[in-house]
N, C-alpha and C positions, 0 to 999 in steps of 0.2 A: 436461537436456532440458526444453523447456517442455511443459506439459500444458494445452492450451486446453480449456475447458468447451464443452459443447454449447450453441449459440447458442439463446437464447430471446428472442422479440420483447418488447421492453419492459424487459428485464433490465438492471440496472446492470453495466457491464463493470469488473471489478476485476483489477488486476495485483497479484499476491501473491508476493513475493520473500523467501524465507528459506531458509538452508541447512539448517535443521533441519526434517525432515519432520514431526515431531510438532507443532511450532509452526504449520507451514502447515496441518495438519489441524485443530488447535484454533481458529485464526482463521477458517478457512473454514466450520467447523461453526457458530460463533458468528454470523458474518455471514449464513449461509443462513437463520438464524431471523428476520433483518431483513425480507426480502423477496425478490423475484426478483434473484438475483445471478449473474453468468456470471464465473467465475473463470479466469484464465490464471495458472498457477503456474510459478515458476522457482526453481531451487535455488542460483543464484550471481549475483553482481553483474553479470558481463558479460552474461548472458542477460537480466537485467532491464533493463539499459540498451539493449540491441538491441530488446527488445520495446517499451519506453517511447518510443523514438525512431521506431519503425515504425507505431505505430497509437495512437489516442486511447483513453484510459480515463476512466471516471467517477471512479475512486479508485485510488490507487497506495499499496501498503503495502510498506515496505522494512525489512528487519532492518539494524540498524546495523553488525553485524560479519560482513559476508559477504566472501568472497574471490571473485575478485581485486579487485573494487571495492566499497568500503564504501558502505552505504545513504545516508549523508549526502553523500557525493561525487556519487552519482547524482542525488540531489535538486538539489544545486547546479548540475549540469551541465544538467538539465532546466529549471530555473528561469532560467537565464541564456542558454540557447541558443534555437534555433529549433525547439523540440520541440512536437509536437502537444499535449503535457500541461504546457506551461509554467505554466498557471493552474489545472490540476486539483488537487483536494485530495489531499494526500499524508500518510501517517502513517509516522513512523520509530519502530520498535520497538527497544527496547534494555534490557538488565539493568543498564545503567550509570546509570539514573535511579531515583529513589525516589518521584517524583510526576509527574502529567500536566502538560504545560504547552503552550500554543498557540505557534505560530511566526509568522514574518512572511514574506509573499510578497515584499515589497520587499527583505528581506535574504536572499533565495534559500534560505529555510528550509522545513522540513516545515510543514505546516499544523497538525499535532498530533504531539507527542513522547509516546510512551506506554511506560511501564516494563513490563518483563516480571517476573513472570508477568502476562499480559493480564487486565485488569479487564473481564470479558464485558459486564456491564451498562453500564458507561462506554462501551465501544467501540460497543455497540449504540445507545446514546443519541446519541453524536457522529455516527456514520455515518447514522443515521435522519434527524437534523437537516439534515446537509449534502446528502444525496442525496434527500431528501423521499420516503423509502421507508415501507412498511407500509400 
């Protein structure tokens, strides 16, 4: 079930999709320190895709290993289709990486691949730069 945050004027709209409640909590706590952020949180890939196809977000964060649709597949769908988020910054989090790497919009990839556990300071720097928050 999706959990939309209360709307705040001027807040960055962030879709946060992870099947792990603790991961959602950590990421939302970290990004709340960045500035005004309005979160929509979902716990599975299907809900994430539905939300991302139905409204525009300033930032989308997907876990790689969600069911029934994996985060990288959601990103590929959004990047190649008529999504309102086709060019929005997207982060793919995964325990399968050991270093941060940037992706390519032209290759229908995430903007940033971030290993778990999340590097809070790295996430804050990247998001602040991309969304011009703080």
